N, C-alpha and C positions, 0 to 999 in steps of 0.2 A: 571332400573332393567331388562326390557324386552330385552335389548341389552347386558347388562353386564353379566347376568347369563349365557346365551348360549355361549357367548365368553369364559367365565371363564371355563365352563364345557368342551367345545371343546378343549381348550388349555390343560387342565388337561388330557383329554383322549389321546391326541397326545403324551404328554410327558410321562405319566405313561404307557400308552399302548405300546409306542415305547420301553421303557425300558423292559417291561414284554416280548415283542416279542423277543428282543435281548437276554434276559437272559434265557427264557424258551424254545424258539424255535430255534433260530439261533445258540446259543452256543453249544447245543448238536449236532445239524446237522453238524456243522463245525468241530467237534472233529476229524473226520476221515481224514481230509485234511492234506496234507503235511504241516509241520510247517511253512515254509515261505509263502506258499499259504494262510494258515489260518491267519497269521499275516497281510498279504496284504488285505485280505477280511475285517478283523476288522478295518484296517486303512481306507478303503473306507466307511464302515458302519458308524463308528464314525465321519469320516470327513464330512459326510452328516447329521448325527443325532445331533451332539453336537451344531452346529449353529441353527438348527431348535428348539432344546430344549431351547436354550437361548432366542429365539423369543417367544416361548410359555411361558417361565417364565415371560417375560416382560408383556405379555398379561394377565397372571394370576394375577400379581401384580396390573396392572392398573385396570382390571375389578373388582378384589377383593376390592381394596380400593375405587373404584368408588361406589360399593355397600355399603361399610362401611360408607362412608361419605354422601351418598345419603339416600337411604331408611332406613338405621339403625341409621342415625343421629350421627355418630361418634362411637368410640370404647366403650364408656360407655354404649351405647344402645345394644351392642352385647350380645347374650346369651353365657354362658360359653363354649358350644361346638364349637362355632366359634372362640373363643380365642384359644382353643386347636388346631383347624385346622390351624390357623394362625401360631402358634408356630411350629407345625410339618412341615408346609410349609417352614418356614425360615430355619429349620434344613435341609430340602431337598435342598434348594437353596445353603446352605453352602457346602453340599456334592457335588453338581454339580460343584460349583466354585473350590473346591479342586481338583476334578477329572480333570477339564479343565486346571488348572494351574500347577498341579504337575505331576501325572502319564501320562497324555495324551501327553505333549510335549516330555517326555522321551521315551514313546512308539513310537511316530512318528520318533524320531531320531534313535532309535534302528532298526526299520524296514528299514529306509533309508540306514543304514549301513549293512543291512542283518544280523544283530546280533540277531538270533532267540532266543537264551537263554535269553538275556537281554530284548528283546521284550516280551517274554513269562512272565518274572517276572513282568513287568509293566502291561501287560494285565491281569494277576492274580489280581493285585491291582484294576484295573478298574472293573473287574468282581465282586469283593467284594463290591465295592462302588455302582455299578449298582444294585446288589442284595439288598443291604441295602436300597437304594433309592426306589426301586420297592416295597419293603415291607412297607416302610413309606408311599408311595403313595397310596397303597391299604388300609392301616390303615386310612389315611386321607379320602379316599372315603367312607369307612365304617362310620367314624365319621360324615361326611357330610350327608350321607343317613339316618343315624339313631340317630344322636346326639340330635336332638330335643326331642327324646323320652327317653333319659337318664336323670336321676335325679342326679345332683351333683352341 
């Protein structure tokens, strides 16, 4: 637990914090750019962020289940709030995988063809997915921070 918990938290901070930064800071700041420049910026941002997020997800899964199987003695020993966190986390992973496998390749292709209208359509889909995952990540952080005080 002395290694697993800090690894888990750092990976969550990088994944959720990266999404929050992209959604809340970069997106509004990039809005005034020329459409093709904006699409190329997002191509570079997501080209760097998505692989990093994938590594963070693997660290989150490994450290999370390390804690479940170690200190908690398996899933039966988990308090309800940790089951809830796990369920929200799996939804987040599903959203990430969908983004990675569906709109992201289409966005890359549209940017490569300089088709800004098509790229913008796929970027809008990516924006919605990142927004949803950011909200889920913040919800999960709140559950993790205060879940042990909830009664359910």
